[in-house]
C-alpha positions as CSV (number, residue, x, y, z in Angstrom):
1,M,-42.4,-46.3,26.0
2,K,-39.1,-44.4,26.6
3,R,-38.0,-42.2,23.8
4,A,-34.8,-43.3,22.1
5,P,-31.8,-41.0,22.9
6,Q,-31.5,-38.2,20.4
7,K,-28.4,-38.3,18.3
8,T,-26.3,-35.3,19.2
9,T,-25.2,-33.3,16.2
10,K,-24.0,-29.7,15.7
11,K,-27.5,-28.9,14.4
12,T,-29.2,-30.3,17.5
13,R,-26.7,-28.6,19.8
14,D,-27.3,-25.2,18.1
15,A,-31.1,-25.7,18.3
16,L,-30.8,-26.5,22.0
17,E,-28.7,-23.4,22.6
18,D,-31.2,-21.3,20.7
19,E,-34.1,-22.7,22.8
20,L,-32.1,-22.1,26.0
21,E,-31.3,-18.5,25.1
22,S,-34.9,-17.9,24.1
23,A,-36.2,-19.3,27.4
24,L,-33.8,-17.2,29.4
25,K,-34.7,-14.1,27.4
26,W,-38.4,-14.7,28.0
27,L,-37.8,-15.1,31.8
28,K,-35.8,-11.9,32.0
29,Q,-38.5,-10.0,30.1
30,H,-41.1,-11.2,32.7
31,A,-39.0,-10.5,35.7
32,T,-39.9,-7.7,38.2
33,K,-38.2,-6.2,41.1
34,R,-41.3,-6.6,43.2
35,T,-41.4,-10.4,42.6
36,R,-37.7,-10.7,43.4
37,E,-38.0,-8.7,46.7
38,G,-41.1,-10.8,47.6
39,M,-39.1,-14.0,47.2
40,A,-36.6,-12.9,49.8
41,R,-39.4,-12.3,52.3
42,Y,-40.5,-15.9,51.9
43,G,-37.0,-17.3,52.5
44,L,-36.2,-18.0,48.9
45,A,-32.7,-17.6,47.7
46,S,-32.5,-14.5,45.5
47,D,-28.8,-14.2,44.6
48,N,-29.4,-16.1,41.3
49,A,-33.0,-15.1,40.9
50,L,-34.5,-12.9,38.3
51,G,-37.9,-12.3,39.9
52,V,-40.4,-14.2,37.8
53,S,-43.7,-15.4,39.2
54,V,-44.5,-19.1,39.3
55,A,-47.6,-18.5,37.2
56,D,-45.4,-17.1,34.4
57,I,-42.9,-19.9,34.7
58,R,-45.7,-22.5,34.4
59,L,-47.0,-20.6,31.3
60,L,-43.6,-20.7,29.7
61,G,-43.4,-24.4,30.5
62,K,-46.6,-25.1,28.7
63,R,-45.4,-23.2,25.6
64,L,-42.1,-25.0,25.5
65,G,-43.5,-28.5,26.1
66,K,-41.6,-31.5,27.3
67,N,-37.9,-31.5,26.5
68,H,-35.4,-33.5,28.6
69,E,-32.3,-32.0,27.0
70,L,-33.6,-28.4,27.5
71,A,-34.3,-29.2,31.1
72,A,-30.7,-30.3,31.7
73,A,-29.4,-27.1,30.0
74,L,-31.8,-25.0,32.1
75,W,-30.6,-26.6,35.3
76,K,-26.9,-26.0,34.5
77,T,-27.5,-22.2,34.3
78,G,-28.0,-22.1,38.1
79,V,-30.7,-19.4,37.6
80,Y,-33.5,-19.9,40.1
81,E,-36.4,-19.5,37.5
82,A,-34.6,-21.7,35.0
83,R,-34.3,-24.4,37.5
84,M,-38.0,-24.0,38.5
85,L,-38.9,-24.3,34.8
86,T,-37.3,-27.8,34.6
87,S,-40.2,-29.0,36.8
88,F,-42.6,-28.3,33.9
89,V,-40.4,-29.3,30.8
90,D,-38.4,-32.3,31.9
91,E,-39.7,-35.8,31.0
92,P,-40.2,-38.0,34.1
93,G,-39.7,-41.2,32.2
94,R,-36.2,-40.1,31.1
95,I,-35.0,-39.0,34.5
96,T,-32.4,-41.3,36.0
97,S,-31.8,-42.0,39.7
98,A,-28.4,-40.4,39.4
99,Q,-29.9,-37.2,38.0
100,M,-32.3,-37.0,40.9
101,D,-29.4,-37.3,43.3
102,R,-27.4,-34.6,41.5
103,W,-30.2,-32.1,41.4
104,C,-31.2,-32.8,45.0
105,R,-27.7,-32.0,46.1
106,D,-28.1,-28.6,44.4
107,F,-31.2,-27.7,46.3
108,D,-30.6,-24.6,48.3
109,N,-34.2,-23.4,49.1
110,W,-37.6,-24.8,49.8
111,G,-39.1,-23.4,46.6
112,I,-36.9,-25.4,44.2
113,C,-37.2,-28.5,46.4
114,D,-41.0,-28.6,46.7
115,T,-41.7,-27.6,43.1
116,L,-39.5,-30.3,41.7
117,C,-40.8,-32.9,44.0
118,F,-44.5,-32.0,43.5
119,H,-44.4,-31.5,39.7
120,L,-41.6,-33.8,38.5
121,F,-39.8,-36.2,40.8
122,D,-42.9,-37.8,42.2
123,R,-43.8,-38.9,38.6
124,T,-40.5,-40.8,38.1
125,P,-40.1,-44.6,38.6
126,F,-37.8,-43.8,41.5
127,A,-40.1,-41.6,43.6
128,W,-41.0,-44.2,46.3
129,E,-37.4,-45.3,46.7
130,K,-36.1,-41.7,46.8
131,A,-38.6,-40.6,49.4
132,R,-37.2,-43.3,51.8
133,Q,-33.6,-42.6,50.9
134,Y,-33.7,-38.8,51.1
135,S,-35.6,-38.8,54.4
136,S,-32.5,-39.9,56.2
137,S,-30.0,-37.5,54.5
138,P,-28.0,-35.1,56.6
139,R,-28.4,-32.4,54.0
140,E,-31.3,-30.1,54.9
141,F,-33.0,-29.7,51.6
142,V,-32.3,-33.3,50.4
143,K,-33.9,-34.5,53.6
144,R,-36.8,-32.1,53.0
145,A,-37.1,-33.6,49.5
146,G,-37.7,-37.0,51.1
147,F,-40.8,-35.8,53.0
148,A,-41.9,-33.5,50.2
149,L,-41.9,-36.6,47.9
150,M,-44.1,-38.5,50.5
151,A,-46.6,-35.7,50.5
152,S,-46.6,-35.4,46.7
153,L,-47.1,-39.2,46.2
154,V,-50.2,-39.1,48.4
155,V,-51.7,-36.4,46.2
156,H,-50.7,-37.7,42.8
157,D,-50.2,-41.5,43.0
158,K,-53.9,-42.4,43.0
159,A,-53.3,-46.0,42.2
160,A,-51.1,-46.7,45.2
161,P,-52.9,-48.8,47.9
162,G,-53.3,-47.0,51.2
163,P,-51.3,-49.4,53.2
164,R,-48.2,-48.6,51.1
165,F,-48.1,-45.2,52.8
166,L,-47.9,-46.8,56.3
167,A,-44.3,-47.5,55.7
168,F,-43.6,-43.8,55.6
169,L,-44.9,-43.2,59.1
170,P,-41.9,-44.5,61.0
171,L,-39.7,-42.4,58.9
172,I,-41.9,-39.4,59.6
173,E,-41.9,-40.1,63.3
174,E,-38.1,-40.2,63.3
175,G,-37.7,-37.2,61.0
176,A,-39.9,-35.1,63.4
177,H,-36.9,-34.9,65.8
178,D,-35.0,-32.8,63.3
179,E,-35.1,-29.2,64.6
180,R,-34.3,-27.6,61.3
181,N,-37.2,-25.5,60.2
182,F,-37.4,-26.5,56.6
183,V,-37.2,-30.2,57.5
184,K,-39.8,-30.3,60.3
185,K,-42.3,-28.4,58.2
186,A,-41.9,-31.0,55.4
187,V,-42.3,-33.8,58.0
188,N,-45.5,-32.1,59.1
189,W,-46.7,-31.7,55.5
190,A,-46.1,-35.4,54.8
191,L,-47.9,-36.6,58.0
192,R,-50.9,-34.4,57.3
193,C,-51.2,-35.5,53.7
194,I,-51.0,-39.2,54.6
195,G,-53.6,-38.7,57.3
196,K,-56.0,-37.2,54.8
197,R,-55.7,-40.1,52.3
198,D,-58.3,-42.4,53.8
199,L,-59.9,-43.3,57.2
200,A,-57.4,-46.1,58.0
201,L,-54.4,-43.8,57.3
202,N,-56.1,-41.0,59.2
203,A,-56.2,-43.2,62.3
204,A,-52.6,-44.3,61.9
205,A,-51.4,-40.8,61.3
206,I,-53.3,-39.5,64.3
207,A,-51.7,-42.1,66.5
208,V,-48.2,-40.9,65.3
209,A,-49.2,-37.3,65.8
210,K,-50.4,-38.0,69.4
211,R,-47.1,-39.6,70.3
212,L,-45.2,-36.7,68.8
213,A,-47.4,-34.1,70.6
214,E,-46.5,-35.7,73.9
215,S,-42.7,-35.4,73.3
216,K,-40.6,-33.2,75.6
217,E,-38.6,-32.0,72.5
218,P,-40.0,-28.9,70.9
219,S,-39.7,-30.0,67.2
220,P,-41.6,-33.3,67.4
221,R,-44.1,-31.7,69.8
222,W,-44.8,-28.9,67.3
223,V,-45.1,-31.4,64.4
224,G,-47.6,-33.6,66.4
225,K,-49.8,-30.8,67.7
226,D,-50.0,-29.0,64.4
227,A,-50.9,-32.2,62.5
228,L,-53.5,-33.2,65.1
229,R,-55.3,-29.9,64.7
230,E,-56.1,-30.8,61.1
231,L,-56.2,-34.6,61.1
232,A,-58.6,-34.8,64.1
233,S,-60.8,-32.0,62.9
234,P,-64.5,-32.7,62.1
235,K,-64.0,-31.3,58.6
236,V,-61.4,-33.8,57.7
237,R,-63.3,-36.7,59.3
238,A,-66.5,-35.7,57.4
239,R,-64.7,-35.6,54.1
240,L,-63.1,-39.0,54.6
241,L,-66.5,-40.5,55.5
242,R,-68.0,-39.0,52.4
243,T,-65.2,-40.4,50.3
244,R,-65.6,-43.9,51.7
245,A,-69.4,-43.8,51.1
246,Q,-68.9,-43.0,47.4
């Protein structure tokens, strides 16, 4: 059941402002120069970053609990860690399609993109629709979000029937031709995740990977060959056989 919208009063606005200031203060207290410098080495935008570890951000998220209004306020700050924190405090059932679109347009690095997809967006009612929609976006990190959502749904939507993921494979095969590094890596991630879901999907994903591996283009060829190394490995095959036998 969705929570009724909270009536906005001066008291609630003041309380929200206090929560926001408290969260930002906590993040600043747990920031280190070493963490911030490490982010840059991994290709994470650091202009608006404090330098707080993901483990500490998750810890703060647990302490704060779920709070849709606070998540919106955190996002508006533009601070990297504050936006990461929204993954752990926003309420999936209260997120709208429009909010997902707005936030995706703000994505400027793979860390924010993947964390929100893996810990928040894939739990919304719009996850399947957005995975398809975003996978054809011209925007680099919106497009990455489409494939990151596919990978996240494989991991977290245990109730989804295996064949439902087959519809993602043509989108993955098409997306593999995108030469942008952050896109093709997400395409590869989605293909490998789907191929490890069950034996039927493994066979279908391997067929896609083989076609991509034979491409004359470098991007799809890399996606296909890299995925094949894992999906066709004895280790993955043995695990899927054990899962079927259970």
